[in-house]
N, C-alpha and C positions, 0 to 999 in steps of 0.2 A: 376916893377918885385917884384912880393913877392915871397921871397924863404922859403920854409917850411923844417921844419928839418924834418927827417923820420917817427918821431913818429907825429908830428902835419898832414903829409900828410897820414898818415894811419888813425890819427882821423876823418880827412875832408872826405877820401873816405870813412868810415865806416857810418858816417852821412848820406852822399849822395846817398848811397846805401839805407839806412834806409828811408830814404824820397823818393826815388821813390820806396820803396815796393820791392825791389830785395834782393836776397840772393844769394852770391856767396858761392859755395861750397869751403869748407875749403883746398880741394888740388888743386884747381886752386886758390885761395886767392892770393899769392904772385906774380903769371903771371899778373893777372888782376892788382893788385896794381901798379906793375912794367909799365904798358901800361897806367893807370891812371897818373902816374907821367910824363911819355912822353907824353900825352894829356895836362897836366898842361904846360908843356914846351912850346908845341906849341901854346897853347893859349896866353901864356905870350909874344912869340915872335910876334904872329901876332897884339896884341894889344900894341906893342910898337910902337914908333915913327920912321917910315922909310921916307927916302928921296929917290929922283928919281936916285940915285945912286944904292940902294939896288937891283933894278930888271930893268935894262935897257931896254928899248922898243925893241920890235922885229922889225928890221928894213929891207926892201927889197928893191930892186930898179929893174924895168923892163929896158930892153935894148932898145935905141931908134929903132925906126922902122927899118926895112933894114938890121940892125945887127942880126948876128944869134947866 
């Protein structure tokens, strides 16, 4: 997991928006930047090593025939 400082995150965000050709209105930048930080945290979580205890399988059992 790479932890970026707020300044590094803002620079990465600005760079990503420039590469994508997107312009974020100044009045919305803080909100979009906060969303980007959350997005980055989710990416780090998904790419982290997970074992089987992190999300147990959904298990169900059918009753034997005749039992209601």
